[in-house]
C-alpha positions in Angstrom: 85.1 -43.8 -25.6 83.7 -46.0 -22.8 83.5 -48.9 -25.2 87.1 -48.5 -26.2 88.1 -48.3 -22.5 86.1 -51.5 -21.7 87.8 -53.4 -24.6 91.3 -52.4 -23.6 90.5 -53.2 -20.0 89.3 -56.7 -20.9 92.4 -57.3 -23.0 94.7 -56.3 -20.1 92.8 -58.5 -17.6 92.9 -61.4 -20.1 96.6 -61.1 -20.6 97.2 -60.8 -16.9 95.0 -63.9 -16.3 97.1 -65.9 -18.9 100.3 -64.8 -17.3 99.2 -65.7 -13.8 97.8 -69.0 -15.0 101.2 -70.0 -16.3 103.2 -69.1 -13.1 102.6 -72.5 -11.5 104.2 -74.2 -14.5 107.4 -72.2 -14.2 109.8 -74.0 -11.8 113.2 -74.2 -13.7 115.4 -72.1 -15.9 114.2 -74.1 -18.9 110.6 -73.5 -18.0 111.2 -69.7 -17.8 113.5 -69.2 -20.8 112.2 -71.8 -23.3 108.8 -72.9 -21.9 110.2 -76.3 -20.9 110.7 -77.0 -24.7 107.0 -78.0 -24.8 105.4 -75.6 -27.4 103.3 -77.3 -30.1 103.2 -76.0 -33.7 99.9 -74.1 -33.4 101.2 -72.1 -30.4 104.5 -71.5 -32.1 102.8 -70.1 -35.2 100.9 -67.5 -33.3 103.7 -66.5 -30.9 106.1 -66.1 -33.9 103.4 -64.1 -35.8 102.7 -61.9 -32.8 106.3 -61.3 -31.9 107.1 -60.3 -35.5 104.1 -58.0 -36.3 104.2 -55.2 -33.7 104.9 -51.5 -33.9 107.4 -52.0 -36.7 104.5 -53.0 -38.9 101.5 -51.4 -37.2 103.2 -48.0 -36.8 106.4 -47.7 -38.9 105.1 -49.9 -41.8 101.7 -48.2 -41.7 103.3 -44.7 -41.7 105.4 -45.7 -44.7 102.3 -46.9 -46.5 100.3 -43.8 -45.6 103.0 -41.7 -47.3 104.1 -44.0 -50.2 101.3 -46.6 -50.7 102.0 -50.3 -51.5 105.7 -49.8 -52.2 106.0 -49.9 -48.4 105.7 -53.6 -48.8 109.4 -53.7 -49.6 109.9 -53.5 -45.9 107.6 -56.5 -45.3 109.0 -58.4 -48.2 112.3 -58.7 -46.5 110.6 -60.8 -43.8 108.9 -63.0 -46.4 112.2 -63.7 -48.2 113.9 -64.5 -44.9 111.3 -67.1 -43.9 111.9 -69.0 -47.1 115.5 -69.6 -45.9 114.4 -70.1 -42.2 112.3 -73.2 -43.3 115.6 -75.0 -43.7 117.2 -73.6 -40.5 114.3 -74.3 -38.1 114.8 -78.1 -37.5 118.6 -77.6 -37.1 117.9 -74.8 -34.5 115.6 -77.1 -32.6 118.1 -79.9 -32.7 120.7 -77.6 -31.3 118.3 -76.9 -28.4 120.1 -74.2 -26.4 118.6 -71.0 -24.8 120.0 -68.0 -26.7 121.8 -66.9 -29.8 125.0 -66.2 -27.8 124.9 -69.9 -26.8 125.0 -70.7 -30.4 127.9 -68.2 -31.0 130.0 -69.7 -28.3 129.4 -73.3 -29.4 130.3 -72.5 -33.0 132.9 -69.8 -32.4 134.2 -68.7 -29.0 133.4 -66.8 -25.7 134.2 -63.4 -27.2 131.6 -64.0 -29.9 129.1 -64.8 -27.2 129.8 -61.5 -25.3 129.7 -59.4 -28.4 126.5 -61.1 -29.4 124.9 -60.1 -26.0 125.9 -56.5 -26.6 124.4 -56.4 -30.1 121.2 -58.0 -28.9 120.9 -55.5 -26.0 121.3 -52.5 -28.4 118.8 -53.9 -31.0 116.1 -55.4 -28.8 115.7 -52.7 -26.2 115.4 -50.2 -29.2 112.6 -52.4 -30.7 110.9 -52.6 -27.3 111.1 -48.9 -26.9 109.0 -48.1 -30.0 106.4 -50.7 -28.9 106.0 -48.4 -25.8 105.5 -45.5 -28.2 102.8 -47.4 -30.1 100.9 -48.3 -27.0 101.3 -44.7 -25.7 99.9 -43.3 -28.9 96.8 -45.6 -28.7 96.1 -44.6 -25.1 96.4 -40.9 -26.0 94.0 -41.3 -28.9 91.4 -43.0 -26.7 92.0 -40.9 -23.6 93.1 -37.4 -24.8 93.7 -36.4 -21.2 96.5 -39.0 -21.0 99.6 -37.6 -22.8 101.5 -39.8 -25.2 104.4 -39.7 -22.8 102.3 -40.8 -19.9 100.8 -43.5 -22.1 104.3 -44.8 -22.8 105.0 -45.1 -19.1 101.7 -46.9 -18.5 102.4 -49.4 -21.3 105.9 -49.9 -20.1 104.6 -50.9 -16.6 102.1 -53.3 -18.2 104.7 -55.0 -20.3 107.3 -55.3 -17.6 104.8 -56.9 -15.2 103.4 -59.3 -17.9 106.8 -60.4 -19.1 108.4 -60.8 -15.6 105.6 -63.0 -14.3 106.1 -66.3 -16.2 108.7 -65.8 -18.9 108.4 -67.6 -22.3 105.5 -69.7 -21.1 103.5 -66.5 -20.4 104.7 -64.8 -23.6 103.8 -67.7 -25.9 100.3 -68.3 -24.6 99.4 -64.6 -24.6 100.6 -64.5 -28.2 98.2 -67.3 -29.1 95.2 -65.3 -27.9 96.5 -62.0 -29.4 97.5 -63.5 -32.7 94.0 -65.0 -33.3 92.3 -61.7 -32.2 94.5 -59.5 -34.4 94.4 -61.7 -37.5 90.6 -62.0 -37.6 90.0 -58.3 -36.8 92.3 -56.8 -39.3 91.1 -59.1 -42.1 87.5 -58.3 -41.4 88.1 -54.5 -41.1 89.8 -54.1 -44.5 86.8 -54.7 -46.8 84.5 -52.7 -44.5 86.8 -49.7 -44.6 87.3 -50.0 -48.3 83.5 -49.9 -48.7 83.3 -46.8 -46.4 86.0 -45.1 -48.5 83.9 -45.6 -51.7 85.5 -48.8 -53.0 88.9 -49.5 -54.6 88.2 -47.4 -57.8 87.5 -44.4 -55.6 90.6 -45.1 -53.4 92.9 -45.4 -56.4 91.5 -42.3 -58.0 92.1 -40.2 -54.8 95.7 -41.1 -54.4 98.9 -40.7 -56.4 99.5 -43.4 -59.0 102.9 -44.1 -57.4 101.0 -45.6 -54.4 100.0 -48.6 -56.5 103.3 -49.3 -58.3 106.1 -51.7 -57.5 108.7 -49.1 -56.6 106.5 -46.0 -56.6 108.5 -43.0 -55.5 111.2 -45.2 -54.0 114.6 -45.5 -55.7 116.0 -49.1 -56.1 118.5 -48.2 -53.3 115.7 -47.0 -51.0 113.7 -50.2 -51.6 116.9 -52.2 -50.8 117.4 -50.2 -47.6 113.9 -51.2 -46.5 114.2 -54.9 -47.6 117.6 -55.8 -46.3 117.3 -54.9 -42.6 114.0 -56.7 -42.3 115.2 -59.8 -44.2 118.4 -60.0 -42.2 116.7 -59.4 -38.8 114.3 -62.2 -39.7 117.2 -64.6 -40.5 119.0 -63.9 -37.3 116.2 -63.0 -34.9 117.0 -64.3 -31.5 113.4 -64.2 -30.4 112.6 -66.6 -33.3 115.4 -69.0 -32.4 114.2 -69.0 -28.8 110.8 -70.1 -30.1 112.4 -72.9 -32.1 114.4 -73.9 -29.0 111.0 -74.0 -27.2 109.4 -76.3 -29.7 108.2 -79.8 -28.8 110.1 -81.3 -31.7 112.0 -80.5 -34.9 108.8 -81.3 -36.8 106.8 -78.7 -34.8 109.4 -76.1 -35.6 109.3 -76.8 -39.3 105.5 -76.8 -39.4 105.4 -73.5 -37.5 107.5 -71.8 -40.2 105.0 -72.7 -42.9 102.1 -71.3 -40.8 104.1 -68.2 -39.9 105.0 -67.5 -43.5 101.3 -67.6 -44.6 100.3 -65.5 -41.6 102.8 -62.6 -42.2 102.2 -62.7 -46.0 98.5 -62.0 -45.3 98.8 -59.7 -42.3 101.6 -57.4 -43.6 99.7 -56.9 -46.9 96.4 -56.2 -45.0 98.2 -53.7 -42.7 99.6 -51.8 -45.7 96.2 -51.9 -47.5 94.5 -50.5 -44.3 97.0 -47.6 -44.2 96.4 -46.9 -47.9 92.6 -46.8 -47.3 93.3 -44.6 -44.3 95.3 -42.2 -46.4 92.4 -41.9 -48.8 89.9 -41.3 -46.0 92.1 -38.9 -44.1 94.6 -37.2 -46.5 95.0 -34.2 -44.2 94.4 -33.0 -40.7 95.6 -34.4 -37.4 96.7 -37.8 -38.5 98.7 -36.4 -41.5 101.0 -34.8 -39.0 101.5 -38.0 -37.1 100.9 -40.8 -39.7 102.2 -43.6 -37.6 98.8 -43.5 -35.9 96.8 -44.1 -39.1 95.5 -47.6 -38.2 94.2 -46.7 -34.8 93.0 -43.3 -36.0 91.0 -44.9 -38.8 89.5 -47.5 -36.5 88.4 -44.7 -34.1 87.0 -42.4 -36.7 85.8 -44.5 -39.6 84.7 -47.9 -38.5 81.4 -48.8 -36.6 82.1 -48.3 -32.9 82.1 -52.0 -31.9 84.4 -53.1 -34.7 86.6 -50.0 -34.2 87.0 -50.8 -30.6 88.0 -54.4 -31.3 90.5 -53.2 -34.0 92.1 -50.7 -31.6 92.2 -53.4 -29.0 93.8 -55.8 -31.4 96.5 -53.3 -32.3 97.1 -52.5 -28.7 97.4 -56.2 -27.9 99.9 -56.8 -30.7 102.0 -53.9 -29.5 102.0 -55.4 -26.0 102.8 -58.8 -27.4 105.8 -57.6 -29.4 107.1 -55.6 -26.5 106.9 -58.7 -24.3 108.9 -60.7 -26.8 111.6 -58.2 -27.4 111.9 -57.3 -23.7 112.1 -60.9 -22.6 114.7 -61.9 -25.2 117.6 -59.7 -24.0 116.7 -60.5 -20.4 117.5 -64.2 -21.2 120.8 -63.1 -22.6 121.8 -61.4 -19.4 120.7 -64.3 -17.2 122.0 -67.1 -19.4 125.0 -65.6 -21.1 126.3 -63.3 -18.3 124.9 -64.2 -14.9 124.9 -68.0 -15.1 127.9 -68.2 -17.4 130.2 -65.8 -15.5 128.7 -64.4 -12.3 127.1 -67.4 -10.5 127.4 -70.7 -12.4 126.1 -72.6 -9.4 122.9 -70.5 -9.1 119.7 -72.4 -8.1 116.6 -72.4 -10.2 114.8 -70.1 -7.7 117.8 -67.7 -7.7 117.8 -67.6 -11.5 114.0 -66.9 -11.7 114.4 -64.1 -9.2 117.3 -62.5 -11.0 115.5 -63.0 -14.4 112.5 -61.0 -13.2 114.8 -58.2 -11.9 116.5 -58.0 -15.2 113.2 -57.7 -17.1 112.4 -54.7 -14.9 115.8 -53.2 -15.5 115.7 -53.6 -19.3 112.2 -52.4 -19.4 113.2 -49.1 -17.7 116.1 -48.7 -20.2 113.7 -49.3 -23.1 111.3 -46.7 -21.7 114.1 -44.2 -21.4 114.9 -44.7 -25.1 111.3 -44.3 -26.1 111.0 -40.9 -24.5 113.7 -39.5 -26.9 112.5 -41.1 -30.1 111.0 -38.9 -32.8 110.5 -41.4 -35.7 109.4 -45.0 -35.2 110.5 -45.8 -38.7 114.0 -44.5 -38.2 114.2 -46.3 -34.8 113.0 -49.5 -36.4 115.5 -49.4 -39.2 118.3 -48.6 -36.7 117.4 -51.6 -34.5 117.1 -53.9 -37.5 120.4 -52.8 -38.8 122.3 -53.3 -35.6 121.1 -56.9 -35.5 121.3 -57.5 -39.2 124.8 -56.4 -39.7 126.3 -57.6 -36.4 124.7 -61.0 -35.9 122.9 -62.4 -39.0 126.0 -63.0 -41.1 127.7 -65.0 -38.4 124.5 -66.9 -37.5 124.0 -68.0 -41.1 127.6 -68.9 -41.4 127.3 -71.1 -38.4 124.8 -73.3 -40.2 125.9 -72.9 -43.8 129.7 -72.1 -44.1 132.1 -74.6 -42.5 135.1 -72.4 -43.1 133.8 -69.5 -40.9 136.2 -69.1 -38.0 136.0 -67.7 -34.4 138.3 -64.7 -35.2 136.2 -63.8 -38.2 133.0 -64.0 -36.3 134.3 -61.7 -33.6 135.6 -59.1 -36.1 132.3 -59.4 -38.1 130.1 -58.7 -35.0 132.3 -55.9 -33.9 132.4 -54.2 -37.3 128.6 -54.4 -37.9 127.8 -53.0 -34.5 130.4 -50.2 -34.6 129.5 -49.0 -38.1 125.8 -49.0 -37.3 126.0 -47.2 -33.9 128.4 -44.5 -35.2 127.1 -44.1 -38.7 125.1 -41.0 -37.9 127.8 -39.4 -35.8 129.4 -36.0 -36.8 132.6 -37.8 -37.7 130.9 -39.7 -40.6 129.1 -36.5 -41.9 132.4 -34.6 -41.7 134.6 -37.1 -43.5 132.3 -38.8 -46.1 130.6 -37.2 -49.1 127.0 -36.2 -48.2 125.6 -38.6 -50.8 127.0 -41.5 -48.7 126.6 -40.1 -45.2 122.9 -39.4 -45.8 122.1 -43.0 -46.5 120.9 -45.5 -44.0 123.6 -47.6 -42.2 122.5 -51.0 -43.5 124.6 -51.2 -46.7 128.0 -49.9 -45.2 127.5 -51.9 -41.9 126.6 -55.1 -43.8 129.5 -54.7 -46.2 131.9 -54.2 -43.3 130.5 -57.2 -41.5 130.7 -59.5 -44.5 134.2 -58.4 -45.5 135.5 -59.1 -42.0 133.7 -62.5 -41.9 135.1 -63.6 -45.3 138.6 -62.2 -45.2 139.5 -63.1 -41.7 138.1 -66.6 -42.1 140.3 -67.2 -45.1 143.5 -66.2 -43.3 142.9 -68.0 -40.0 142.8 -71.7 -39.1 139.5 -73.5 -39.9 137.2 -74.6 -37.0 137.5 -78.1 -35.6 135.1 -80.9 -36.4 133.8 -80.7 -32.8 132.7 -77.1 -33.3 131.0 -78.0 -36.6 129.2 -81.2 -35.6 126.1 -79.7 -33.9 125.5 -77.4 -37.0 126.0 -79.7 -39.9 123.8 -82.7 -39.0 120.1 -83.1 -39.7 
């Protein structure tokens, strides 16, 4: 266990050094929020990759794969499909060159859309941050059994808050570069070694249900869609992604980054699911079967040679930290850019903005930690967070770029409908007044339907937007 502790300690010190090394370069709001719009394609690729593949893939996706096998890739496939569309959005987003998604919403729609957008981001992104804390806490508990999972969450939260607050986007992006390289190489190297330890693929296939290796497996078509849609729509509207595009050196760098990102997540998401399938063959029962979200770290600890196992656990730990940094930083930029500077203190100096930004990172980090302490299923929390964002924001973001007829009133009603349906879908009212066959489903389909209906119908009965509103979104 000393080896694992040394690896984690080195990772933490390296991340801290990267953060401190970027502090001197952060002097303005643009430096803190979008890294001075200076990120080259290679840095963008790995910061996008690191922000996307966190506990949602390493815990929730792996848990799904442990239970159901390769059909769990329906969740990852949503991200792959989303990136095919994002290729055409990335250069437009960089040309728009603002700071946050609510900036975009106000420019294309109105101030109310901006405020509702902030609310939706806060709900979704603090929820995503919360289960990164859970993932990090699980890893600390596995390595140091005397540290409870809850105390582990608190320790991880402290790390993430400090790292994120220090240097903002500049810190996040360059930490992601180091983490992305480490995790990508380690997970790819570990897969064939673990498969060999498990007896090879014929043995693995023979030891697991046939459904683990089918397209749908034991999922219904509806269940596959419930996994695919939230991930796809989160990808398409992901504020953290747009902030990275806003941070790019140029439109060409943003476009190149999407190509590299697509290749990266296609490989890594498949490798993660394959690792969990191998883990389910090696450890079909026992401790990990009761808490399958830990399968990757558990397999690294108990099946791999010690040095490689320590590196793999360290890589997973670093990816969790990286994703938490990204999804904690993103809503903090909303509060500083879309609330504080926009409404509270428009004349704020750069030094004042940086101070308040760091305070908000701490505040939101504490809220995310509070949420993590009451979460039982990372998969359920992930799908909830994805659905809030997918139903509330993705339709109006895509309409901003691709549908000239979308109006401000329609955007406001769409964001409100998607948020309300998602947040209240699991309430007693829904279970009392709807048939169980509907009430027991995930919120994505009803929330998305409500959002799209509001967007389409209200747009058609209200006055179209002006050419001034459309101009930044229709060129290039």
